[in-house]
C-alpha positions as CSV (number, residue, x, y, z in Angstrom):
1,M,2.1,35.0,-12.9
2,I,3.3,35.8,-9.4
3,Q,6.7,35.1,-7.9
4,I,7.4,35.6,-4.2
5,K,9.5,38.8,-3.7
6,K,8.6,39.6,-0.1
7,L,7.6,37.9,3.1
8,K,6.0,39.6,6.1
9,L,5.5,37.5,9.2
10,I,2.0,38.4,10.5
11,D,1.2,35.4,12.8
12,H,3.2,33.0,14.9
13,Q,1.5,30.5,17.2
14,Q,1.9,26.9,18.3
15,G,3.1,24.8,15.4
16,L,2.4,27.4,12.6
17,C,3.6,30.7,11.2
18,L,1.9,32.8,8.6
19,F,3.6,35.1,6.1
20,E,2.0,37.7,3.8
21,I,3.3,37.6,0.3
22,E,1.2,40.3,-1.2
23,K,-2.4,41.4,-0.8
24,D,-4.7,38.4,-0.5
25,L,-1.9,35.9,-0.9
26,F,-0.3,34.2,2.1
27,L,2.3,31.5,2.9
28,R,1.5,29.3,5.9
29,I,4.0,26.7,7.3
30,E,2.7,24.2,9.9
31,A,4.3,21.4,11.9
32,T,2.1,18.4,12.1
33,A,4.8,16.1,13.6
34,L,8.6,16.2,14.2
35,G,10.2,16.5,10.8
36,V,6.9,17.2,9.0
37,F,6.5,20.6,7.4
38,R,3.2,21.4,5.8
39,I,3.6,24.2,3.2
40,R,0.4,26.0,2.3
41,C,0.0,29.0,0.0
42,G,-3.1,30.8,-1.2
43,A,-5.9,33.1,-0.1
44,K,-6.3,33.1,3.7
45,N,-9.8,31.4,3.6
46,K,-8.2,28.6,1.5
47,I,-5.3,27.7,3.8
48,D,-6.8,28.3,7.3
49,D,-8.9,25.3,8.4
50,S,-11.0,27.4,10.7
51,L,-12.2,29.5,7.7
52,L,-13.0,26.5,5.5
53,N,-16.7,25.8,4.7
54,P,-18.1,22.4,5.7
55,R,-17.9,21.0,2.2
56,A,-14.2,22.0,1.9
57,K,-13.5,20.5,5.3
58,E,-15.1,17.3,4.4
59,R,-13.1,17.0,1.2
60,Q,-9.9,17.7,3.1
61,E,-10.6,14.9,5.6
62,L,-11.0,12.5,2.7
63,L,-7.2,12.5,2.3
64,L,-5.9,13.5,5.7
65,A,-6.1,11.7,9.0
66,R,-4.0,14.1,11.0
67,N,-4.7,17.9,10.9
68,E,-3.6,18.9,14.4
69,L,-0.5,21.0,14.9
70,S,2.5,19.8,16.7
71,S,4.7,21.6,19.2
72,E,6.0,25.2,19.0
73,F,8.2,26.3,16.2
74,V,11.4,28.2,17.0
75,I,11.6,31.1,14.6
76,E,14.7,33.2,14.0
77,E,14.6,36.2,11.7
78,H,17.7,37.6,10.0
79,K,16.6,41.0,8.7
80,K,19.9,41.8,7.1
81,N,19.6,38.8,4.8
82,S,15.8,38.8,4.6
83,Q,15.8,35.2,6.0
84,W,13.7,33.2,8.5
85,Q,14.7,29.9,10.0
86,I,11.9,27.8,11.3
87,S,13.2,25.0,13.5
88,H,11.4,22.0,14.8
89,G,13.6,19.5,16.8
90,N,16.6,18.6,14.7
91,T,14.9,19.7,11.5
92,S,14.4,23.1,10.1
93,V,13.3,25.1,7.0
94,E,15.0,28.3,6.0
95,L,13.1,30.9,4.0
96,Q,15.0,33.3,1.8
97,V,13.7,36.3,-0.2
98,N,15.2,37.8,-3.4
99,P,15.2,35.3,-4.8
100,F,12.7,33.2,-2.8
101,A,13.9,29.8,-1.6
102,M,13.1,27.1,0.9
103,I,16.0,25.1,2.4
104,F,15.3,22.0,4.5
105,R,17.9,20.8,7.0
106,R,18.4,17.9,9.3
107,D,21.0,18.2,12.0
108,G,22.2,21.3,10.2
109,E,22.8,19.5,6.9
110,V,20.9,20.5,3.8
111,V,18.6,17.7,2.8
112,L,16.3,19.4,0.2
113,K,16.1,22.8,-1.3
114,T,14.2,24.7,-4.0
115,T,16.0,26.0,-7.0
116,D,17.8,29.3,-7.0
117,E,15.3,30.8,-9.5
118,N,11.6,30.3,-9.9
119,A,11.3,28.3,-6.7
120,L,7.6,29.0,-6.4
121,I,5.4,30.4,-9.1
122,V,1.6,31.1,-8.9
123,D,-0.3,31.3,-12.1
124,T,-3.6,33.1,-11.5
125,E,-4.5,33.7,-15.1
126,V,-6.0,30.2,-15.6
127,D,-9.5,28.9,-14.6
128,E,-8.0,27.6,-11.4
129,E,-4.7,28.6,-9.9
130,A,-1.6,26.6,-10.9
131,W,1.1,26.3,-8.3
132,T,4.6,25.4,-9.6
133,I,7.3,24.5,-7.1
134,N,10.8,23.6,-8.2
135,F,13.2,21.5,-6.1
136,A,16.9,21.1,-6.9
137,L,17.7,17.5,-7.8
138,P,21.4,16.7,-7.6
139,K,22.7,14.1,-10.1
140,N,23.2,11.5,-7.4
141,D,19.7,11.9,-5.9
142,H,17.2,9.2,-6.9
143,V,13.5,9.7,-6.5
144,Y,11.4,6.7,-5.5
145,G,7.7,6.1,-5.1
146,L,5.0,7.8,-7.2
147,G,3.1,4.6,-7.9
148,R,3.3,1.2,-9.6
149,T,5.7,0.6,-12.5
150,A,7.5,-2.3,-14.1
151,G,10.2,0.2,-15.2
152,A,13.1,1.8,-13.3
153,Y,12.7,2.1,-9.6
154,S,14.1,5.6,-9.7
155,R,11.5,7.9,-11.3
156,R,14.1,10.3,-12.7
157,G,13.4,11.3,-16.3
158,E,9.7,10.7,-16.0
159,E,6.7,13.0,-16.3
160,L,3.6,11.8,-14.4
161,F,0.0,13.1,-14.1
162,S,-2.0,12.2,-11.1
163,D,-5.3,11.5,-13.0
164,A,-3.8,9.4,-15.8
165,H,-4.9,5.7,-15.4
166,D,-1.9,4.4,-17.4
167,H,0.5,6.1,-15.0
168,Q,-0.8,4.0,-12.0
169,Y,0.1,7.0,-9.8
170,L,0.4,7.5,-6.1
171,P,1.2,10.9,-4.5
172,F,4.2,10.0,-2.4
173,A,7.8,10.6,-3.5
174,W,10.9,10.2,-1.4
175,S,14.7,9.9,-1.6
176,T,17.4,8.1,0.4
177,K,18.9,11.5,1.0
178,G,16.3,11.9,3.7
179,W,13.3,13.8,2.2
180,G,9.7,12.9,1.1
181,L,6.9,14.8,-0.6
182,F,3.2,14.4,-0.5
183,P,1.1,16.9,-2.6
184,N,-2.3,17.0,-0.8
185,S,-4.7,17.6,-3.6
186,L,-7.6,15.9,-5.3
187,K,-7.0,18.0,-8.4
188,Q,-4.4,17.3,-11.1
189,V,-0.8,17.1,-10.0
190,R,2.0,16.9,-12.5
191,H,5.5,15.6,-11.5
192,Q,8.4,16.3,-13.8
193,V,11.3,14.4,-12.1
194,G,14.6,15.5,-13.7
195,I,13.2,15.2,-17.2
196,K,15.4,15.8,-20.3
197,K,14.8,19.5,-20.6
198,A,15.5,20.1,-16.8
199,P,17.6,17.1,-15.6
200,T,18.5,18.7,-12.2
201,I,15.0,19.9,-11.3
202,Y,12.0,18.1,-9.7
203,Q,9.1,20.2,-10.6
204,L,5.6,19.8,-9.0
205,Q,2.7,21.6,-10.6
206,I,-0.6,21.5,-8.7
207,H,-3.9,22.8,-10.3
208,D,-5.9,23.7,-7.2
209,N,-7.2,26.8,-5.5
210,S,-4.3,26.6,-3.0
211,L,-0.9,24.9,-2.6
212,D,-0.8,22.2,0.1
213,L,2.4,20.2,0.2
214,F,3.8,18.0,3.0
215,V,7.6,17.8,3.2
216,Y,9.0,15.0,5.3
217,I,12.6,15.3,6.6
218,G,14.2,12.3,8.4
219,T,15.4,8.8,7.9
220,V,13.6,6.7,5.2
221,A,11.8,4.8,8.0
222,D,10.7,8.1,9.6
223,I,9.4,9.4,6.3
224,F,7.3,6.3,5.7
225,N,6.0,6.4,9.2
226,Q,5.0,10.1,9.0
227,F,3.4,9.7,5.6
228,S,1.3,6.8,6.8
229,A,0.3,8.9,9.8
230,S,-0.7,11.8,7.6
231,L,-3.1,9.8,5.5
232,G,-4.3,7.4,8.1
233,R,-3.0,4.0,9.2
234,P,-4.3,1.0,7.2
235,G,-6.8,-1.3,8.8
236,Q,-5.8,-4.8,9.7
237,P,-7.1,-7.5,7.3
238,P,-9.0,-10.4,8.8
239,L,-7.3,-13.8,9.3
240,S,-9.5,-15.1,6.5
241,A,-7.6,-13.1,4.0
242,M,-4.3,-14.9,4.8
243,G,-5.1,-18.3,3.4
244,I,-5.0,-19.7,-0.2
245,W,-7.6,-18.1,-2.5
246,L,-9.3,-19.5,-5.6
247,D,-10.4,-17.1,-8.3
248,Q,-13.6,-18.0,-10.1
249,I,-13.2,-17.5,-13.9
250,D,-15.7,-15.8,-16.2
251,G,-18.6,-18.0,-17.1
252,Q,-17.9,-20.5,-14.4
253,S,-20.9,-21.4,-12.2
254,F,-20.8,-21.1,-8.4
255,T,-21.4,-24.8,-8.2
256,D,-18.4,-25.5,-10.5
257,V,-16.0,-23.4,-8.6
258,L,-17.1,-25.0,-5.3
259,E,-16.4,-28.4,-6.9
260,Q,-13.1,-27.2,-8.1
261,A,-12.2,-26.1,-4.5
262,E,-13.3,-29.5,-3.1
263,Q,-11.1,-31.4,-5.6
264,L,-8.1,-29.3,-4.7
265,D,-8.8,-29.9,-1.0
266,Q,-8.9,-33.6,-1.5
267,K,-5.5,-33.5,-3.3
268,G,-3.9,-31.6,-0.4
269,F,-4.1,-28.0,-1.9
270,V,-6.6,-26.6,0.6
271,V,-8.5,-23.5,-0.5
272,D,-9.6,-21.1,2.2
273,T,-11.3,-18.3,0.2
274,I,-13.3,-18.3,-3.0
275,N,-13.2,-15.0,-4.9
276,L,-16.3,-14.7,-7.1
277,A,-15.9,-13.4,-10.7
278,P,-17.9,-10.4,-12.1
279,P,-20.6,-9.4,-12.5
280,S,-21.7,-8.0,-9.2
281,V,-23.7,-10.3,-6.8
282,F,-25.6,-7.2,-5.6
283,L,-28.3,-6.3,-8.1
284,F,-30.2,-3.1,-8.5
285,Q,-34.0,-3.7,-8.8
286,D,-35.5,-2.7,-12.1
287,D,-38.1,-0.4,-10.7
288,K,-37.1,0.7,-7.2
289,L,-34.0,1.9,-5.4
290,T,-32.7,-1.1,-3.6
291,L,-29.9,-3.7,-3.8
292,E,-30.5,-7.4,-3.3
293,W,-28.5,-10.6,-3.6
294,D,-28.4,-12.2,-7.0
295,T,-30.5,-15.3,-6.2
296,E,-30.3,-16.6,-9.8
297,R,-26.5,-16.9,-9.3
298,L,-26.2,-17.8,-5.7
299,G,-29.5,-19.8,-5.1
300,D,-31.0,-19.6,-1.6
301,V,-29.4,-16.6,-0.1
302,R,-30.0,-17.6,3.5
303,Q,-28.3,-20.9,2.8
304,F,-25.5,-19.2,1.0
305,I,-24.9,-16.9,3.9
306,A,-25.1,-19.7,6.5
307,D,-22.8,-22.0,4.5
308,Y,-20.2,-19.6,3.0
309,L,-20.3,-16.2,4.7
310,K,-20.4,-17.6,8.2
311,E,-19.4,-21.2,8.5
312,G,-17.7,-22.8,5.4
313,K,-15.3,-21.4,2.9
314,H,-14.7,-17.7,3.1
315,I,-16.1,-15.8,0.2
316,C,-15.0,-12.5,-1.5
317,V,-17.9,-11.1,-3.5
318,P,-17.8,-8.6,-6.4
319,S,-19.7,-5.3,-6.3
320,W,-19.9,-2.4,-8.7
321,P,-22.1,0.8,-8.7
322,G,-23.5,0.2,-12.2
323,V,-27.3,0.7,-12.8
324,P,-28.6,-1.2,-15.9
325,V,-29.6,1.0,-18.8
326,G,-33.2,0.5,-20.0
327,T,-34.7,0.0,-16.5
328,A,-37.2,2.3,-14.8
329,L,-34.7,2.8,-12.0
330,F,-32.1,4.0,-14.5
331,K,-34.4,6.6,-15.9
332,D,-35.5,7.7,-12.4
333,L,-32.0,8.1,-11.1
334,E,-31.0,10.0,-14.3
335,D,-33.9,12.4,-13.7
336,R,-32.9,12.8,-10.1
337,A,-29.2,13.4,-11.0
338,W,-28.1,10.4,-8.9
339,L,-25.9,9.2,-11.8
340,L,-22.8,10.7,-13.3
341,L,-23.9,12.9,-16.2
342,D,-22.5,14.4,-19.4
343,D,-22.5,18.1,-20.3
344,D,-26.0,17.8,-21.7
345,G,-27.4,16.3,-18.4
346,H,-27.7,12.8,-19.8
347,A,-26.4,9.8,-17.8
348,Y,-22.9,8.7,-18.6
349,R,-23.2,5.2,-20.0
350,V,-20.5,2.5,-19.7
351,S,-20.4,-0.7,-21.8
352,T,-19.5,-3.8,-19.9
353,P,-19.5,-7.5,-20.8
354,Y,-22.7,-7.8,-18.8
355,G,-24.6,-4.9,-20.4
356,E,-24.7,-1.1,-20.5
357,V,-24.9,0.7,-17.2
358,G,-25.0,4.2,-15.7
359,I,-22.7,5.0,-12.8
360,L,-24.2,5.8,-9.4
361,D,-22.8,9.2,-8.3
362,L,-21.2,8.4,-5.0
363,T,-19.9,11.9,-4.6
364,Y,-23.5,12.9,-3.8
365,K,-24.3,12.3,-0.1
366,D,-27.7,10.6,-0.5
367,A,-26.4,8.2,-3.2
368,Y,-23.4,7.4,-1.0
369,K,-25.5,6.8,2.1
370,F,-27.8,4.5,0.2
371,W,-24.9,2.5,-1.3
372,E,-23.0,2.1,1.9
373,S,-25.9,1.4,4.2
374,R,-27.4,-1.2,1.8
375,H,-24.1,-3.1,1.7
376,Q,-23.9,-2.9,5.5
377,Q,-27.3,-4.6,5.7
378,L,-26.5,-7.3,3.1
379,L,-23.1,-8.1,4.7
380,D,-24.3,-7.8,8.4
381,N,-22.6,-10.3,10.7
382,T,-20.7,-12.0,7.9
383,D,-17.0,-12.6,7.4
384,T,-16.6,-11.7,3.7
385,G,-14.5,-9.6,1.5
386,I,-15.5,-7.2,-1.3
387,N,-14.0,-7.3,-4.8
388,L,-14.3,-4.0,-6.6
389,I,-14.6,-5.1,-10.2
390,D,-13.4,-3.0,-13.2
391,V,-11.7,0.4,-13.3
392,I,-14.2,3.2,-13.8
393,S,-12.8,5.5,-16.5
394,I,-14.3,9.0,-16.3
395,P,-13.7,11.3,-19.4
396,D,-13.4,15.1,-19.0
397,H,-16.9,15.9,-20.1
398,I,-18.5,13.8,-17.3
399,N,-19.8,15.6,-14.3
400,A,-21.0,14.8,-10.8
401,R,-24.1,16.4,-9.2
402,Q,-22.2,19.1,-7.4
403,G,-20.0,20.2,-10.3
404,E,-17.0,17.9,-9.8
405,T,-15.4,17.0,-13.2
406,G,-12.2,16.2,-15.0
407,A,-9.1,15.3,-13.0
408,F,-10.9,16.1,-9.7
409,L,-13.7,13.7,-10.4
410,R,-11.3,11.0,-11.6
411,Q,-9.5,11.0,-8.3
412,L,-12.5,11.7,-6.0
413,Y,-14.8,9.0,-7.3
414,P,-12.7,5.9,-6.6
415,L,-11.7,7.3,-3.2
416,R,-15.4,7.6,-2.3
417,L,-16.2,4.1,-3.7
418,E,-13.5,2.4,-1.8
419,Q,-14.3,4.2,1.4
420,S,-17.9,3.2,1.2
421,M,-17.0,-0.5,0.7
422,Y,-14.5,-0.5,3.6
423,D,-17.0,1.2,6.0
424,A,-19.7,-1.2,5.0
425,Q,-17.6,-4.3,5.8
426,S,-16.1,-2.9,9.0
427,Y,-19.4,-1.6,10.4
428,H,-19.8,-2.7,14.0
429,K,-16.4,-4.5,14.0
430,I,-14.0,-3.6,16.8
431,P,-11.2,-3.3,15.9
432,K,-12.1,-2.5,12.3
433,E,-11.4,-5.3,10.0
434,A,-12.2,-5.4,6.3
435,Y,-10.7,-6.8,3.1
436,L,-11.2,-4.7,-0.1
437,R,-9.7,-6.4,-3.1
438,R,-9.1,-4.2,-6.1
439,E,-6.5,-3.8,-8.7
440,A,-6.6,-0.1,-9.6
441,L,-4.6,2.4,-7.5
442,S,-6.3,5.3,-5.9
443,L,-5.5,8.0,-3.4
444,N,-7.0,5.5,-0.8
445,S,-4.5,2.7,-1.6
446,P,-2.1,3.5,1.3
447,R,-5.0,3.2,3.7
448,Y,-6.5,-0.2,2.9
449,T,-5.1,-3.7,2.5
450,G,-6.3,-5.9,-0.4
451,L,-4.6,-4.4,-3.4
452,H,-4.2,-7.2,-6.0
453,L,-2.6,-7.9,-9.3
454,Q,-3.7,-10.1,-12.2
455,H,-0.5,-10.5,-14.2
456,S,0.0,-13.3,-16.7
457,I,3.2,-15.2,-16.2
458,N,4.5,-16.9,-19.4
459,N,8.3,-16.6,-18.8
460,F,10.8,-15.4,-16.2
461,E,10.7,-11.9,-17.6
462,D,7.1,-11.7,-16.6
463,I,8.0,-12.8,-13.0
464,K,10.6,-10.0,-12.9
465,S,8.0,-7.5,-14.1
466,L,5.5,-8.6,-11.5
467,L,8.1,-8.3,-8.7
468,R,8.9,-4.8,-9.9
469,L,5.2,-3.9,-9.8
470,H,5.0,-5.3,-6.2
471,L,8.1,-3.5,-5.0
472,T,7.4,-0.1,-6.6
473,T,3.8,-0.1,-5.3
474,Q,5.0,-0.8,-1.8
475,A,7.7,1.8,-2.1
476,S,4.9,4.3,-2.8
477,G,3.3,4.0,0.7
478,V,1.1,0.9,0.1
479,I,1.9,-1.6,2.8
480,S,1.1,-4.8,0.8
481,Q,-0.1,-6.2,-2.4
482,T,-1.2,-9.7,-3.5
483,H,-1.4,-11.5,-6.9
484,S,-2.8,-14.4,-8.7
485,L,-0.8,-17.5,-9.7
486,L,-1.7,-16.9,-13.3
487,V,1.1,-19.1,-14.6
488,N,0.6,-21.9,-17.1
489,T,1.4,-25.4,-15.9
490,N,3.4,-26.3,-19.1
491,S,6.7,-25.5,-17.2
492,S,7.2,-27.0,-13.8
493,N,10.4,-25.0,-13.4
494,L,8.6,-21.7,-14.0
495,Y,5.7,-22.6,-11.8
496,L,7.9,-23.7,-8.8
497,R,10.1,-20.6,-9.0
498,F,7.1,-18.3,-9.1
499,L,5.3,-20.2,-6.3
500,A,8.5,-20.0,-4.1
501,L,8.5,-16.2,-4.6
502,S,4.8,-16.0,-3.9
503,V,5.2,-17.7,-0.5
504,F,7.2,-14.6,0.6
505,S,4.5,-12.1,-0.3
506,A,1.4,-10.7,1.4
507,G,-0.7,-13.4,-0.3
508,F,-1.6,-15.2,-3.6
509,S,-4.5,-16.9,-5.2
510,L,-5.0,-19.8,-7.5
511,V,-7.1,-19.4,-10.7
512,A,-9.9,-21.9,-11.2
513,D,-8.9,-22.9,-14.7
514,K,-7.2,-26.3,-15.1
515,Q,-4.3,-24.9,-17.1
516,Y,-3.3,-22.9,-14.0
517,L,-3.9,-25.4,-11.2
518,P,-1.3,-27.4,-9.3
519,D,-3.0,-30.7,-9.6
520,Q,-2.2,-30.8,-13.3
521,F,1.5,-31.6,-12.7
522,D,3.1,-35.0,-12.3
523,Q,3.1,-36.4,-8.7
524,K,6.7,-35.4,-8.0
525,T,6.0,-31.7,-8.8
526,Q,2.8,-31.8,-6.9
527,E,4.7,-33.0,-3.8
528,Q,7.1,-30.1,-4.1
529,I,4.2,-27.6,-4.5
530,K,2.7,-29.0,-1.3
531,V,6.0,-28.3,0.4
532,F,5.7,-24.6,-0.5
533,F,2.0,-24.6,0.5
534,D,3.0,-26.0,3.9
535,L,5.7,-23.4,4.2
536,R,3.2,-20.7,3.5
537,S,0.8,-21.9,6.1
538,R,3.7,-22.0,8.7
539,L,4.6,-18.4,7.8
540,I,1.1,-17.0,8.4
541,P,1.9,-15.7,11.9
542,Y,5.0,-13.9,10.5
543,V,3.1,-12.5,7.5
544,L,0.3,-11.2,9.7
545,G,2.8,-9.9,12.1
546,N,4.5,-8.0,9.1
547,I,1.1,-6.5,8.2
548,E,0.4,-5.5,11.8
549,D,3.9,-4.0,12.0
550,A,3.3,-2.1,8.7
551,T,0.1,-0.6,10.0
552,R,2.1,0.9,12.9
553,T,5.2,2.0,11.0
554,G,4.2,2.5,7.4
555,L,7.0,0.3,6.2
556,P,5.8,-2.3,3.6
557,V,5.7,-6.0,3.8
558,Q,8.1,-6.4,0.8
559,R,10.8,-3.7,0.9
560,M,13.1,-3.0,-2.0
561,M,16.7,-2.5,-1.1
562,A,16.5,1.3,-1.2
563,V,13.7,1.2,1.4
564,A,15.3,-1.4,3.6
565,F,19.0,-0.2,3.3
566,P,18.9,3.4,2.2
567,D,22.6,4.0,3.1
568,D,24.0,1.0,1.3
569,Q,24.3,2.2,-2.3
570,K,25.7,-1.2,-3.5
571,A,22.5,-2.9,-2.3
572,H,20.3,-0.7,-4.4
573,K,21.7,-2.3,-7.6
574,Y,20.2,-5.7,-6.6
575,E,16.7,-4.9,-7.7
576,Y,15.2,-8.4,-7.4
577,Q,16.2,-8.9,-3.8
578,F,13.9,-7.6,-1.1
579,L,13.5,-7.6,2.6
580,F,10.4,-9.5,3.6
581,G,9.4,-7.9,6.9
582,P,12.3,-6.9,9.1
583,A,13.9,-10.4,9.5
584,L,14.2,-12.1,6.1
585,L,16.2,-11.2,3.0
586,V,14.7,-13.0,-0.1
587,A,16.7,-13.4,-3.3
588,P,14.6,-15.3,-5.8
589,I,16.1,-17.1,-8.8
590,L,14.3,-15.6,-11.8
591,D,15.7,-17.4,-14.8
592,G,15.8,-21.0,-16.0
593,G,19.0,-21.9,-14.1
594,N,19.8,-22.8,-10.5
595,E,22.2,-19.9,-9.6
596,V,21.8,-16.3,-8.5
597,E,24.2,-13.5,-7.5
598,I,23.2,-12.3,-4.0
599,Y,24.4,-9.2,-2.2
600,L,24.3,-9.3,1.6
601,P,23.8,-5.7,2.9
602,E,26.7,-4.4,5.0
603,G,26.7,-3.6,8.6
604,E,25.2,-6.9,9.9
605,A,25.5,-10.6,9.5
606,W,23.1,-13.0,7.6
607,W,22.1,-16.6,8.2
608,D,21.3,-18.8,5.3
609,V,17.9,-20.3,6.2
610,N,18.6,-23.3,4.0
611,T,22.0,-24.3,5.4
612,G,22.4,-22.4,8.7
613,I,25.7,-20.9,7.6
614,R,26.5,-17.4,8.8
615,Y,27.8,-14.7,6.5
616,E,29.2,-11.3,7.2
617,G,27.4,-8.5,5.4
618,G,28.9,-6.5,2.6
619,Q,29.8,-9.4,0.4
620,V,28.5,-10.9,-2.8
621,L,27.6,-14.6,-3.0
622,Q,27.2,-16.9,-6.1
623,Y,24.4,-18.9,-4.7
624,E,23.1,-22.2,-6.1
625,C,19.9,-24.1,-5.3
626,D,17.4,-26.2,-7.3
627,V,13.6,-25.6,-7.5
628,S,12.9,-27.3,-4.2
629,T,13.8,-24.1,-2.3
630,I,14.5,-20.4,-2.6
631,P,17.5,-18.4,-1.2
632,V,16.4,-16.8,2.1
633,F,18.7,-15.2,4.7
634,G,17.8,-14.4,8.3
635,R,19.0,-11.0,9.7
636,E,21.2,-11.4,12.7
637,G,19.6,-10.3,15.9
638,H,16.2,-11.2,14.6
639,M,14.0,-14.3,14.9
640,L,11.6,-16.1,12.7
641,C,8.5,-17.5,14.5
642,M,6.6,-20.1,12.6
643,G,3.3,-22.0,13.2
644,P,2.5,-25.6,12.5
645,V,1.6,-27.0,9.1
646,L,-2.2,-26.4,8.6
647,E,-4.7,-28.1,6.4
648,G,-6.5,-24.8,5.8
649,L,-7.3,-21.8,8.0
650,S,-10.2,-23.7,9.7
651,K,-7.4,-25.5,11.6
652,F,-5.8,-22.3,12.8
653,N,-5.5,-22.3,16.6
654,T,-5.6,-18.7,17.7
655,A,-4.7,-19.8,21.2
656,R,-1.5,-21.5,20.0
657,I,-0.3,-19.9,16.8
658,L,3.4,-20.9,17.0
659,D,5.3,-24.2,17.4
660,Q,8.8,-23.2,16.3
661,V,11.3,-20.3,16.4
662,W,14.4,-19.9,14.4
663,L,17.2,-17.8,16.0
664,F,19.5,-15.8,13.7
665,G,22.4,-15.2,16.1
666,M,21.9,-13.6,19.5
667,P,18.3,-12.3,19.7
668,L,18.3,-8.5,20.1
669,Y,14.9,-7.5,18.7
670,N,11.3,-8.5,19.5
671,P,10.1,-10.8,16.8
672,V,7.5,-9.8,14.3
673,V,4.5,-12.2,14.8
674,M,0.8,-11.7,14.9
675,R,-0.5,-10.6,18.2
676,N,3.0,-10.4,19.4
677,K,3.5,-11.3,23.1
678,I,7.2,-12.3,22.9
679,R,9.6,-10.0,24.6
680,V,13.4,-9.9,24.4
681,M,15.4,-8.4,27.3
682,Q,19.2,-7.9,27.5
683,M,21.2,-8.5,30.7
684,Q,24.9,-9.1,31.2
685,G,25.5,-10.3,27.6
686,S,22.5,-12.7,27.6
687,S,19.0,-12.4,26.1
688,Y,16.1,-13.3,28.3
689,I,12.9,-14.1,26.4
690,K,9.4,-14.5,27.6
691,G,6.7,-16.1,25.4
692,F,8.6,-19.2,24.2
693,E,6.6,-21.7,26.3
694,G,6.4,-25.0,24.5
695,L,8.1,-23.8,21.3
696,D,10.8,-25.8,19.5
697,I,13.9,-23.5,19.4
698,L,16.3,-23.8,16.4
699,Q,19.4,-22.2,17.7
700,S,22.2,-20.7,15.7
701,S,25.7,-22.2,16.1
702,G,27.6,-20.7,19.0
703,L,24.6,-20.1,21.2
704,E,23.5,-21.8,24.4
705,V,19.8,-22.1,25.2
706,K,18.5,-22.7,28.7
707,R,14.9,-22.8,29.8
708,R,13.9,-21.4,33.2
709,G,10.2,-21.9,33.6
710,A,8.4,-19.5,31.4
711,E,11.7,-17.7,30.5
712,V,14.4,-18.7,28.1
713,R,18.0,-17.5,28.5
714,I,20.1,-17.4,25.4
715,S,23.8,-16.7,25.8
716,R,27.0,-17.3,23.8
717,E,28.8,-20.6,24.2
718,R,31.8,-20.4,26.5
């Protein structure tokens, strides 16, 4: 066990400083952006990128998009107190010795610091070093992020392991106090967040050959932005992902699900994308290494591609790297060590509803190249999504070809699998567009859209649980998540409340089982469902604009109150409200009644979208509405741009995506809308807006709107 007792500055150059702790052990601090401190500790050849071998560099790039250093640090040494202060803009980290401590400041105020004792401990007496870093956690400091949960939003009191599937973990933690943490490791990371035996300590333990920890200091918006930049911005999903989906059910034929979609279309519930159920539509040949379309399931593949992957309904197809046991190919790949193997060198076999399979080892470059390139060929010039079916559970005794095993392999494998599928879809597409639908979280989740939930809804508590899963996932660095309308049609009240909430999400799908479909209701309920479907189609420009905005800022589409209003402590108590993009506050009714208590965040005014009434922020409303609507409030200074009612995405006019704009008070901000070309300028108390040509403007009370050619002037009534 090693504790830091001395620091000797041995190198200082642009954006980094290097301290010697003792022989062969070094502390390196880097600036990758303003307010971002990268803390690395270990042997010199483990923490200096220029000394890494090619394989280590490749693995590092799997998680990081930004390795370059930022501008010069300002370093001040206080020899008398054995202290260094490393400043970067308005942020700094202070290093102390005897005892060792790190103190992070913003504008001179302490934001985050390590504990007074045992701040950083290195255990070199295990197979691989264990790095333990302890941060002080004041009683009023809540920790958010760290993955998907239906429990408390604050993760205080929890112990999480990065490789445990039931923890649904993501490696990003943050606080409204102005700090965020990202442990950059593919190995096992343990988080103890103010657990019972140490309630005022946030302990991180990383089992890796070096410590690599990103510390973000800034506003919550800054922290999300910098975390997203560190990992890599998500790609934009194609327009085809934004419509209504229909999920094929197990055992249903392709013909049957097409007929189901056609029947829904005829009744006014237009389906845009059909998501095919498992098993994979790409089959390994029995005796040679190739993948081909499943012609038994899809029929004439050329016709299938022409009708569904290029012209007709959009299709999302399932894929999975499972090689059937008992085939000549399975034996050949087992002998070549192209499959994941157990300690005895035998292929790891997984039982599925469709037979026993071995798992193609995608950590091996030749297997990865084959898997990716073959999907590129099969999907070439098509507009389709990929559905990654099933979670691959990898026990400790399973090994990859190059020795990866245990927690390392459990985190590395899904990362490689998802990356291969994204690259196969986006190949030759500029800008890159792909839709990778999957349910399991991985270290890749913040980088790709398409995360989805299958969550059965039998009562209002189930809706609350789903909403919590949505908000906690998106508070962990994932910009969006969709879900299925897996709600029984026995209760029209439950269905309509859930559908209204779903309209204000990144997307949702119907399930091709009669007990879940909207055409099973009475005519009056069906008409109300169509109202919500129409509203969803009108919101597509705003939803896509939200996702485009999220890819630039890292802020999610659905923002829990702590994300959207970090300084308003009262708002944090209203856990089922959320900000949908920057402009809309949504407060769903999640019980059998017609009333909900709503808190309007302080510091700005809010406009009731249903009534047009303006309310000052900082107040609580007892709000009543029936199942024909949902409480939504527009944020003053913002606008909501909406498109026309569409009968499916095939009617979407990319040349004219909008037909109406709602003003929430005097416009101060550019609106969030796909391919945004609307600009707001302020002059002499009025707003001048370009890009409103031909749009119907719904103005707030107290405003005067005048059109001047291509420009609209909005001013207060005199």
